[in-house]
C-alpha positions in Angstrom: -40.7 77.6 -27.5 -37.6 75.9 -25.6 -34.2 77.8 -25.6 -31.3 77.2 -27.7 -27.9 78.1 -28.4 -26.0 80.9 -25.5 -29.4 81.8 -24.2 -29.9 78.6 -22.9 -26.4 79.4 -20.7 -28.6 81.9 -18.4 -30.6 78.7 -16.8 -28.9 75.7 -17.4 -27.1 75.8 -14.0 -30.2 76.5 -12.3 -31.8 74.0 -9.4 -34.7 72.3 -10.4 -36.6 72.2 -7.1 -36.8 76.1 -7.1 -39.3 76.5 -10.1 -40.3 80.0 -8.8 -37.2 81.5 -8.2 -36.0 80.0 -11.5 -39.2 81.0 -13.6 -38.5 84.7 -11.8 -34.8 84.8 -13.3 -36.1 83.5 -16.8 -38.8 86.0 -17.3 -36.6 89.0 -16.8 -35.0 90.2 -20.5 -31.4 90.7 -20.6 -31.3 94.6 -22.9 -28.7 94.6 -26.2 -26.1 95.9 -24.0 -26.0 93.5 -21.2 -26.0 90.8 -24.5 -22.8 92.5 -25.7 -21.4 93.0 -22.2 -21.5 89.4 -20.9 -20.2 88.3 -24.5 -17.5 90.5 -24.4 -16.4 89.5 -20.7 -16.4 86.0 -21.8 -14.4 86.8 -24.7 -11.3 88.8 -23.0 -11.0 86.4 -20.0 -11.4 83.0 -22.2 -8.9 84.5 -24.5 -6.3 85.3 -22.0 -6.3 81.9 -20.2 -5.7 80.0 -23.5 -3.0 82.4 -25.3 0.0 80.5 -25.1 -1.6 77.4 -26.7 -2.9 79.9 -29.1 0.7 81.3 -29.9 1.8 78.0 -30.1 -0.5 76.8 -32.6 0.1 79.4 -34.9 3.6 78.8 -34.9 3.1 74.9 -36.3 0.3 76.1 -38.4 2.8 78.3 -40.2 5.6 75.8 -40.5 5.7 73.8 -43.9 8.3 71.5 -42.3 9.5 70.2 -39.1 12.8 71.3 -39.2 12.0 74.9 -39.4 11.2 74.8 -35.7 13.8 76.4 -33.9 12.2 74.6 -30.7 13.1 71.3 -31.9 15.3 69.3 -29.6 17.6 67.1 -30.5 17.3 64.3 -30.2 13.8 65.3 -31.8 10.8 65.5 -29.3 8.1 62.6 -29.4 4.6 64.2 -29.8 3.0 67.0 -29.6 2.9 67.8 -25.8 6.7 67.0 -25.7 6.8 69.5 -28.5 4.8 71.8 -27.0 6.7 72.3 -23.7 9.9 72.5 -26.0 8.1 75.5 -28.0 7.2 77.2 -24.4 10.7 76.6 -22.5 12.2 78.0 -26.3 9.9 81.0 -26.1 10.6 81.8 -22.3 14.6 81.2 -23.0 14.8 83.7 -25.6 11.1 86.1 -25.1 10.4 85.9 -21.6 7.0 85.2 -20.2 5.5 88.0 -22.5 6.6 85.7 -25.6 3.8 83.0 -24.5 1.3 86.4 -24.8 2.5 87.8 -28.1 -0.5 89.6 -29.7 -2.1 89.5 -26.9 -3.2 93.3 -26.9 -4.7 93.0 -30.1 -6.3 89.4 -29.5 -7.9 91.0 -26.4 -9.6 93.6 -28.4 -10.3 90.9 -31.0 -12.2 89.1 -28.7 -13.3 91.7 -26.6 -15.2 93.3 -30.2 -16.3 89.7 -31.5 -17.6 88.1 -28.4 -19.6 91.4 -27.8 -20.9 91.5 -31.6 -21.6 87.4 -31.2 -23.8 86.9 -28.5 -25.5 90.1 -29.2 -26.5 89.7 -32.8 -26.8 85.8 -31.6 -29.6 87.2 -29.5 -31.5 89.4 -31.6 -31.2 87.1 -34.8 -32.7 84.3 -32.4 -35.5 86.5 -31.2 -36.5 87.4 -34.6 -36.5 83.7 -36.0 -38.4 82.6 -33.0 -40.9 85.1 -33.4 -41.7 83.6 -37.0 -42.3 80.1 -35.5 -41.1 78.7 -38.7 -37.6 77.1 -37.9 -37.1 74.3 -35.3 -34.8 75.3 -32.7 -32.0 73.6 -33.8 -32.0 75.1 -37.2 -32.5 78.3 -35.7 -29.4 77.5 -33.8 -27.3 76.9 -37.0 -29.0 79.7 -38.9 -28.2 82.0 -36.0 -24.3 81.1 -35.3 -23.7 81.1 -39.1 -25.0 84.7 -39.4 -23.4 85.6 -36.2 -19.9 84.7 -37.5 -19.8 86.1 -40.4 -21.2 89.7 -38.9 -18.2 89.4 -35.7 -15.6 88.0 -38.2 -15.8 91.1 -40.6 -16.3 93.4 -38.1 -13.3 92.4 -35.8 -11.0 91.2 -38.9 -8.2 93.9 -38.6 -7.8 92.6 -34.8 -7.6 89.0 -36.0 -4.7 89.7 -38.8 -3.2 91.4 -36.1 -3.1 88.8 -33.6 -1.9 86.4 -35.7 1.4 87.9 -37.2 2.2 89.4 -33.6 1.9 85.5 -32.3 4.1 84.8 -35.4 6.7 86.9 -35.3 10.3 85.4 -34.2 13.4 87.7 -32.4 13.1 90.0 -35.7 10.5 92.2 -34.6 8.0 93.4 -37.5 5.8 95.6 -35.6 6.7 97.5 -32.2 3.0 97.8 -31.2 -0.3 97.7 -31.9 -0.4 101.0 -33.3 2.7 100.8 -35.3 1.8 97.6 -36.5 -1.6 99.1 -38.2 0.5 101.9 -39.3 2.9 99.9 -41.1 0.0 97.7 -42.8 -1.6 100.7 -44.0 1.5 102.2 -45.1 2.8 99.3 -47.0 -0.1 97.4 -48.2 -3.0 99.9 -47.9 -6.4 99.0 -46.2 -6.3 95.7 -48.2 -4.1 94.7 -45.9 -6.0 94.5 -43.0 -8.1 92.2 -44.9 -5.5 89.3 -46.1 -7.3 86.0 -45.8 -10.7 87.5 -45.0 -12.3 85.2 -47.3 -11.2 81.6 -45.8 -12.2 83.1 -43.0 -15.6 84.3 -43.8 -16.2 80.8 -45.6 -14.9 79.0 -42.2 -17.0 80.9 -40.3 -20.0 79.7 -41.5 -20.0 76.3 -40.8 -18.0 76.8 -37.9 -20.6 78.9 -35.6 -23.5 76.9 -36.9 -21.6 73.5 -35.8 -21.1 75.4 -32.6 -24.1 76.8 -31.7 -26.0 73.9 -33.1 -24.3 70.9 -31.2 -24.0 73.2 -28.0 -27.8 73.4 -28.4 -27.9 69.7 -28.9 -25.3 68.6 -25.7 -27.4 71.0 -23.9 -30.6 69.4 -24.5 -29.5 66.0 -24.1 -28.1 67.2 -20.5 -31.4 68.3 -19.7 -33.1 65.3 -20.8 -30.4 63.2 -18.3 -31.0 65.7 -15.9 -35.0 65.2 -16.3 -34.8 61.3 -16.2 -32.0 61.4 -13.1 -35.4 62.8 -11.2 -37.3 59.6 -11.5 -34.3 57.1 -11.3 -33.7 54.7 -8.6 -30.1 55.0 -9.6 -27.9 56.8 -6.9 -24.9 57.1 -9.5 -26.6 58.4 -11.9 -28.4 61.2 -9.6 -25.2 61.9 -8.1 -23.3 62.3 -11.3 -26.0 64.8 -12.6 -25.9 66.6 -9.4 -22.3 67.2 -9.6 -21.8 68.1 -13.1 -25.0 70.4 -13.0 -22.8 73.5 -12.0 -20.5 72.9 -15.2 -23.0 72.3 -17.6 -22.3 75.4 -19.5 -18.3 74.6 -19.6 -19.2 70.9 -20.5 -21.4 72.0 -23.4 -19.6 74.3 -24.9 -15.9 72.1 -24.8 -17.4 69.7 -26.6 -18.9 72.2 -28.6 -15.9 73.8 -29.5 -13.7 70.4 -29.9 -16.6 69.5 -32.7 -16.9 72.8 -34.6 -12.8 73.2 -34.3 -12.5 69.8 -36.2 -14.7 70.1 -38.7 -13.4 73.5 -40.1 -9.4 73.2 -39.4 -8.1 72.9 -42.8 -9.8 76.1 -43.5 -8.1 77.9 -40.2 -4.8 77.1 -41.4 -5.2 78.1 -44.7 -6.5 81.5 -43.2 -3.5 82.0 -41.1 -1.0 81.6 -43.8 -2.6 83.9 -45.9 -3.0 86.4 -43.1 1.0 86.7 -43.2 1.1 86.7 -46.9 2.7 90.4 -48.1 6.0 92.3 -48.1 6.9 90.9 -44.2 6.2 87.6 -44.6 9.9 86.4 -44.7 9.9 87.7 -40.9 7.0 85.6 -39.8 7.2 81.9 -38.4 11.0 81.8 -38.7 11.6 82.3 -42.7 9.1 79.5 -43.1 5.6 80.5 -44.8 5.6 80.1 -48.6 4.2 82.7 -50.9 0.4 81.9 -51.5 -1.8 83.2 -54.3 -5.0 84.8 -53.1 -7.3 82.0 -54.0 -8.5 79.8 -51.1 -8.6 76.7 -53.6 -5.3 77.6 -55.0 -3.4 77.8 -51.6 -5.0 74.3 -50.4 -4.0 72.8 -53.7 0.0 74.1 -53.2 -0.3 73.1 -49.5 -1.4 69.4 -50.2 0.9 69.2 -53.1 4.0 70.0 -50.8 2.9 68.9 -47.5 0.3 66.3 -48.3 -3.3 66.3 -47.0 -2.1 66.0 -43.1 -0.5 69.3 -44.1 -3.7 70.8 -43.7 -4.1 69.6 -39.8 -1.0 70.8 -39.1 -1.5 72.3 -35.4 -4.8 70.2 -34.9 -3.7 68.7 -32.0 -2.7 72.0 -29.6 -6.0 73.7 -31.6 -8.4 71.0 -30.1 -6.6 71.2 -26.7 -7.0 75.1 -27.0 -10.5 74.7 -28.4 -12.2 72.9 -25.4 -10.9 75.6 -22.6 -11.4 78.1 -24.7 -15.0 77.6 -25.5 -16.2 75.9 -22.5 -14.7 79.2 -20.6 -16.8 81.5 -22.8 -20.0 79.5 -22.4 -19.6 79.6 -19.0 -18.3 83.1 -18.0 -21.2 84.2 -20.5 -23.9 82.3 -18.5 -22.2 83.5 -15.1 -22.6 87.0 -16.4 -26.2 86.7 -17.4 -26.8 85.5 -14.2 -25.7 88.3 -12.5 -27.5 90.7 -15.6 -30.6 88.5 -14.7 -30.5 89.3 -11.0 -29.5 93.0 -11.2 -32.6 93.3 -13.4 -35.1 91.5 -11.1 -34.0 92.9 -7.7 -32.6 96.7 -8.8 
């Protein structure tokens, strides 16, 4: 059965003529620990690259009206790029360079845990489904993506909540560090405090990762078809494009998959962020701009639409998409490179 999902990343950049070498690499299986290592490294590196965009996106998602954004310039800046630069300048001026990486330690723990569990469980689930010879490759990608997302989200969620709260802090610090934040939440909110917003996260993650791995699989198959057709086309531009794009196939397909999946579930992501900062310290997050919401997903959505309109559910989507493309591209690209290193180690060690 044809490769699908992230496992295809291990062979997508191979040079077509070297069939023997490519087959040798593909025949060597990675251990579960190696899958976890590849996913963990990919998650950590991609997170570090896009951290400033993530901080900006979280602040936008927590604002209910533009006037509450202290980085807004007078006269008002026009467009998201201008506002993004204004936000970064405001953060650098008041918090220094570290302000653009607020919550990065908890985020790195999140992405290390999430990435390792995500790709490990995806690989194992995919093997199990493929052995049944029942589901098609596309159905396998969607199913594995959905189950993988739920597993990884549930296990790593406390780090996700900490990441959001650290990024949402203004000049008034609620938490002085990761351990201080965790002990404060446990003391004031109990164990349930670590899972504020878990339900919209689980509802979001099912379609998100189904779309992520399903569209990654689709784009990879499309690129491979284009690559196969280029061997028989007399058009030099076609062959030149494929040859130049091939080393970045994982990044291109991953970036496109990230944009599609993020767009599809963005309203739930916004609801999740606002529910994550509920609690006794709510007024200190998002520059005191986050309303109090009910614990129900539908009631929260209804309240946002009532006060901000339907577009309120898409607040911050532009930086979200700007962030999603390089984050997904980096994740799949680094995962593919790490898999090749592990393949080479297993083959020649």
